[in-house]
C-alpha positions in Angstrom: 103.5 104.0 -26.2 107.3 103.7 -26.9 107.2 100.1 -25.8 104.4 99.3 -28.1 106.4 100.8 -31.0 109.4 98.7 -30.0 107.4 95.5 -29.9 105.8 96.3 -33.3 109.3 97.1 -34.7 110.7 93.8 -33.4 107.8 91.7 -34.9 108.4 93.4 -38.3 112.2 93.0 -38.1 112.3 89.3 -37.2 111.8 88.0 -40.8 114.8 90.1 -41.9 117.3 88.8 -39.3 120.1 86.8 -41.2 120.2 83.1 -40.4 123.2 80.8 -40.7 122.1 77.1 -40.2 125.4 75.4 -40.9 127.9 75.1 -37.9 130.9 74.7 -40.3 130.4 78.1 -41.8 130.2 79.6 -38.3 133.4 77.8 -37.2 135.6 78.8 -40.2 134.3 82.4 -40.5 137.3 84.7 -40.8 139.7 81.9 -41.7 141.7 83.0 -44.7 142.1 79.3 -45.9 138.3 78.9 -45.8 137.9 82.1 -47.8 140.4 80.9 -50.4 138.5 77.6 -50.7 135.3 79.5 -51.3 137.0 81.5 -54.0 138.2 78.3 -55.7 134.7 76.8 -55.4 133.4 79.8 -57.3 136.1 79.7 -60.0 135.9 75.9 -60.6 132.1 75.8 -60.4 132.4 72.8 -58.1 132.2 72.2 -54.4 135.0 70.3 -52.6 132.4 68.7 -50.3 131.0 65.6 -52.1 128.1 63.3 -51.5 128.7 59.6 -51.5 127.0 57.1 -53.7 127.2 53.5 -52.4 126.5 50.5 -54.7 126.3 47.0 -53.3 126.5 43.6 -55.0 127.1 39.9 -54.3 130.2 40.2 -56.6 132.5 43.0 -57.6 131.2 43.0 -61.2 127.6 43.2 -60.0 128.4 46.2 -57.7 130.3 47.9 -60.6 127.4 47.3 -62.9 124.9 49.0 -60.5 127.3 51.9 -59.9 127.7 52.3 -63.7 123.9 52.4 -64.3 123.4 54.9 -61.5 126.3 57.1 -62.6 124.9 57.1 -66.2 121.4 58.0 -64.9 122.7 60.9 -62.8 125.0 62.1 -65.5 122.0 62.5 -67.8 120.4 64.9 -65.4 123.6 66.5 -64.1 122.8 70.0 -65.3 119.3 70.2 -63.8 120.5 68.4 -60.6 123.3 70.8 -60.0 126.0 68.1 -60.3 129.5 69.3 -61.3 131.3 65.9 -61.6 130.9 62.3 -60.5 134.1 60.5 -59.5 133.4 56.9 -60.2 135.6 53.9 -61.1 133.2 53.0 -63.8 134.2 56.1 -65.7 137.6 54.5 -66.2 136.1 51.0 -66.7 133.2 50.9 -69.3 130.9 48.0 -69.4 132.6 44.8 -70.9 130.0 44.5 -73.6 130.4 48.1 -74.6 134.2 47.7 -74.8 133.9 44.5 -76.9 131.5 46.2 -79.3 133.8 49.2 -79.7 136.9 47.0 -80.2 135.0 45.0 -82.9 134.0 48.2 -84.7 137.6 49.6 -84.6 139.0 46.3 -85.9 136.4 46.2 -88.7 137.2 49.8 -89.7 140.9 49.9 -89.0 141.6 52.4 -91.8 139.4 55.0 -90.1 141.4 54.7 -86.9 144.9 54.3 -88.4 147.8 56.3 -87.1 148.5 57.7 -90.6 145.0 59.1 -91.1 144.9 60.7 -87.6 148.3 62.4 -88.1 147.2 63.7 -91.5 143.8 65.0 -90.3 145.4 66.5 -87.1 148.1 68.3 -89.0 145.5 69.8 -91.3 143.5 71.1 -88.4 146.5 72.5 -86.6 147.7 74.3 -89.7 144.4 76.3 -89.7 145.0 77.7 -86.3 146.5 81.2 -85.9 148.9 80.5 -83.1 149.0 76.7 -82.4 150.5 75.5 -79.2 153.7 73.6 -79.9 152.5 70.9 -77.5 149.9 69.8 -80.0 152.4 68.7 -82.6 155.5 68.0 -80.4 153.9 65.9 -77.7 150.2 65.2 -78.2 150.2 64.1 -81.8 153.1 61.5 -81.4 151.4 60.1 -78.2 148.1 59.5 -79.8 149.6 58.2 -83.1 151.7 55.7 -81.1 148.6 54.6 -79.2 146.7 54.0 -82.4 149.4 51.7 -83.7 148.5 49.1 -81.0 145.7 46.6 -81.3 142.9 47.7 -79.0 142.4 45.5 -75.9 139.7 45.4 -73.2 140.4 47.5 -70.1 140.2 45.6 -66.8 140.8 46.6 -63.1 144.1 44.7 -63.3 145.2 46.8 -66.3 144.2 50.0 -64.5 146.3 49.0 -61.5 149.3 48.2 -63.8 149.0 51.8 -65.3 149.4 53.3 -61.8 145.8 53.8 -60.9 145.8 51.2 -58.1 145.4 53.7 -55.2 142.5 55.4 -57.0 140.8 52.1 -57.7 141.3 50.8 -54.2 139.8 54.0 -52.7 136.5 53.2 -54.5 136.2 49.4 -54.0 135.5 47.7 -50.6 134.7 44.2 -49.6 132.8 43.5 -46.4 132.4 39.8 -45.8 130.5 38.4 -48.8 129.3 41.8 -50.0 131.1 44.0 -52.5 130.8 47.8 -52.3 131.6 50.5 -54.8 131.8 54.1 -53.6 131.5 57.0 -56.0 131.7 60.7 -55.1 129.2 63.3 -56.4 130.5 66.9 -56.4 127.9 69.6 -56.6 128.3 72.9 -58.3 127.5 74.7 -55.1 128.5 74.1 -51.5 125.9 71.4 -50.5 125.0 73.2 -47.2 124.1 76.4 -49.0 120.4 77.1 -48.9 118.6 75.4 -51.7 121.8 73.8 -53.1 120.5 70.2 -52.9 116.8 70.8 -53.5 117.1 70.4 -57.3 119.4 67.3 -56.7 116.8 65.6 -54.5 114.1 66.4 -56.9 115.9 64.8 -59.8 116.9 61.7 -57.8 113.2 61.3 -56.9 112.4 61.2 -60.6 114.8 58.4 -61.4 113.4 54.9 -61.6 113.9 52.3 -59.0 115.7 50.1 -61.5 118.3 52.9 -62.1 119.1 53.1 -58.4 118.7 49.4 -57.5 120.8 48.7 -54.4 122.3 52.1 -54.6 122.2 54.6 -51.7 123.2 58.3 -51.9 124.4 59.4 -48.5 125.9 62.6 -47.0 125.2 64.9 -44.2 124.6 67.8 -46.6 121.4 66.0 -47.9 119.7 67.3 -44.8 120.4 70.9 -45.7 117.2 71.0 -47.7 115.2 71.2 -44.5 117.9 72.0 -42.0 117.3 75.7 -41.7 113.5 75.2 -41.5 113.9 72.5 -38.8 116.2 74.7 -36.7 113.8 77.7 -36.9 110.8 75.5 -36.0 112.5 73.8 -33.1 113.9 77.0 -31.7 110.5 78.6 -31.8 108.9 75.6 -30.1 111.6 75.3 -27.4 111.4 79.0 -26.6 107.6 78.9 -26.5 107.8 75.9 -24.2 110.3 77.7 -21.9 108.1 80.7 -21.8 105.1 78.6 -20.9 106.9 76.9 -18.1 108.2 80.2 -16.7 104.7 81.7 -16.9 103.4 78.6 -15.0 106.0 79.1 -12.2 105.1 82.8 -11.9 101.4 82.1 -11.7 101.9 79.5 -9.0 104.0 81.9 -7.0 102.2 85.2 -7.5 98.7 83.7 -8.0 98.0 86.8 -10.1 98.0 87.2 -13.9 98.8 90.9 -13.8 101.8 90.3 -11.5 103.1 87.5 -13.8 102.7 89.7 -16.8 104.6 92.6 -15.1 107.5 90.2 -14.2 107.7 89.2 -17.9 107.5 92.7 -19.3 111.2 93.6 -19.0 112.1 90.3 -20.6 109.7 90.9 -23.6 110.8 94.5 -24.1 114.5 93.6 -23.8 114.3 90.8 -26.3 112.3 93.0 -28.6 115.1 95.6 -28.6 117.7 92.9 -29.2 115.9 91.4 -32.1 115.2 94.8 -33.7 118.9 95.8 -33.3 120.0 92.5 -34.8 117.9 93.1 -37.9 119.1 96.7 -38.3 122.8 95.8 -37.8 122.8 92.6 -39.8 123.7 90.4 -36.8 122.7 86.8 -37.6 121.0 84.0 -35.8 122.8 80.7 -35.8 122.8 77.4 -34.0 124.5 78.9 -30.9 122.1 81.8 -30.5 119.1 79.7 -31.1 120.1 77.1 -28.5 120.5 79.9 -26.0 117.0 81.4 -26.6 115.2 79.1 -24.1 117.9 79.7 -21.4 117.6 83.4 -21.9 113.9 83.2 -21.2 114.6 81.5 -17.9 117.4 83.9 -16.9 116.1 87.2 -18.3 113.0 87.2 -16.2 115.0 87.6 -13.0 114.9 91.4 -12.7 111.2 91.4 -13.4 110.7 88.9 -10.6 112.6 91.1 -8.1 110.7 94.2 -9.1 107.3 92.7 -8.8 108.1 90.8 -5.6 109.5 94.0 -3.9 106.5 95.9 -5.1 104.0 93.4 -3.7 105.8 93.4 -0.4 106.1 97.2 -0.2 109.8 97.3 -0.4 110.2 98.7 -3.9 111.2 102.3 -3.0 114.0 101.2 -0.7 115.3 98.8 -3.2 115.4 101.1 -6.3 119.0 102.1 -5.5 120.2 98.5 -5.0 118.2 96.3 -7.3 121.2 93.9 -7.5 120.4 92.8 -4.0 117.3 90.5 -4.4 114.4 90.3 -2.1 114.6 87.1 -0.2 111.3 85.6 -1.4 112.3 86.2 -5.0 115.5 84.2 -4.7 113.8 80.8 -4.8 111.4 82.0 -7.6 114.4 83.2 -9.7 116.0 79.8 -9.5 112.8 78.0 -10.3 112.2 80.2 -13.4 115.7 79.5 -14.7 115.3 75.7 -14.2 112.0 75.9 -16.0 113.5 77.4 -19.1 116.5 75.1 -19.5 114.7 71.7 -20.0 112.9 73.2 -23.0 116.1 72.4 -25.0 114.9 68.8 -25.3 112.5 70.0 -28.0 115.4 70.4 -30.4 115.2 67.5 -32.9 117.4 68.6 -35.7 119.8 65.8 -36.9 121.9 68.2 -38.9 125.2 66.6 -37.9 124.1 62.9 -38.0 125.3 60.4 -40.6 124.3 56.9 -41.5 123.1 54.5 -44.1 119.6 55.3 -45.3 116.7 53.0 -46.2 115.9 54.9 -49.4 118.1 56.3 -52.3 118.7 59.4 -50.3 118.8 59.9 -46.6 115.4 60.9 -45.1 114.9 64.6 -44.8 114.3 66.1 -41.4 
């Protein structure tokens, strides 16, 4: 009866065992620098781990135009998609036609954008503040007023480089043979590998039209996080079930008796049940390492049961109770066979959580 209660407790406790699907979180746990980064993430409302948006074109202007269109489309749904910021060169370089239209409007209404009017209006606003920062009138006002005295000109990549933005520009523009590539970085509000962090992002990307994302790919290992945990759980269950099936097959071939095979497995089942129940009660998590070990544990953990049943069947059990660590000779080969049967089940793991590569659709295929 106590074993039945233990098995029932384990079955009830399994859904409550914590699960950590991301190996990076496991690797940096306890690291003070990692904890500090998590704190900064929370305070800034932005993750330091970006996704990459890659736009391609036959010319540099064509690639920039596609990046600009995709950036504008994502910015329109940023709140619902969980996007904090998009780092794109087209934010510094508006479309030429938009620039020319704005320049024409400023020149046609020069009085509205004059340095004198701005200074007058700005002084009036600052005077209404209770405790204005001296920076507003000592530094900011003269800087903007001096800028408004110049005749507006179109911004180009060459001008941005002359203003000291060359390294930033070159980090976003690539040229591969005859193809030009623009790389933008999408920063999410939450760590992309956090459970559910990219689900809303993928949903909003799926709603965008093909024209808005023409020749644009959004890549990043974290895109797989939407199904990563589910894939790991599924594969771990299938691999463990396959290992158990292979071990049972070996036991049936050796013992030729269902009852004996069940008795050999009973210590393994009871032991694992106790471990799972204790993990749930103590808050010990499952992770990629413990899941990968599960099929091997099935092959190794059945050893004691094999010795007990084999000694019992050969009539040597009473003499062996005091020295169970010395196996019965016929059980030695069966012990090795059961271990070897459990290990190959690891091939059933199919998660591609750490892979990376160019996709064939706007986002990488989900596992």
